[in-house]
N, C-alpha and C positions, 0 to 999 in steps of 0.2 A: 619020360625017355623017348619018346618018339619025335621029341618038341627039340630036343640036339638033332638027332640024326637029320633031321628038315633043315636046322638051322647050319648042319656041315652040309649037305646036298647044294643047299645051298650060299653058299661060301664055295663049294667047290665050281660049280658054274659060276659063280664070276670070277672066279682065277682063271677059269678056262677061255672066258668071253674076252678077256685085257688081256691074256695071253698070245689067243687067233690075232685081237688089233694090233697087238706090238710085232706077232711075228707079219702079217700085211704089211705093218709101216716097216720095218724093218727087209723083206722082202725089195718094195719099192725102190726104197732107198739103195740098195745095193743094184738093183738092175739100173737101172739111173748114173750110179756112180761110179760100178765098176763092170757095165756088164757082164758075161758070160762069165770071167774071171769070178763076181760077187756071189753070182745066182753058184758058183760049184759049192762056194762054202756055207749056202744058202742053209743046205740041209743038213750039214753039223749045228747049225746054229737054232735049226729047228726042233732038235731035240733035247736044248733046253728048257728045263722046267721049273728052272726062278725065274720070277719078276720081275725081281731088282735087277736083274745080270742083264736080261732079254731090257730092260726101261733103258739103261746105261748103254749097254750098245745102240741103242734109237736114239740116242741125245749124240751122240759118240760120233755115227756114220758120216754128219758135213765137217767132219773136224782130219777127218786122219785120208791119209796119203793115200793106202795101200794096204790090198784084205790081210798084209804079213802083219798091220798094226791092228787089225780086229782079230784076229787071230789070238790075239795075246789080248786081251782083254775077256776073254772066255775063256781062254786057257791056266792063266794063273789061278 
């Protein structure tokens, strides 16, 4: 039982680290691409816990023409 709890804690910690790295990448990308407008929606994005969705956002930032397109990615 203790090993299962430790394993779950380890997975949670890794997911948290990955999420933090993805959010940092998103924050930098939004600052560079959209300045203040990008930072305004970063706070919405920072509430997302789905790592796969955050990965999708990171991969799409270079292709986005507007923050509206970005919002469509995580609002669907």
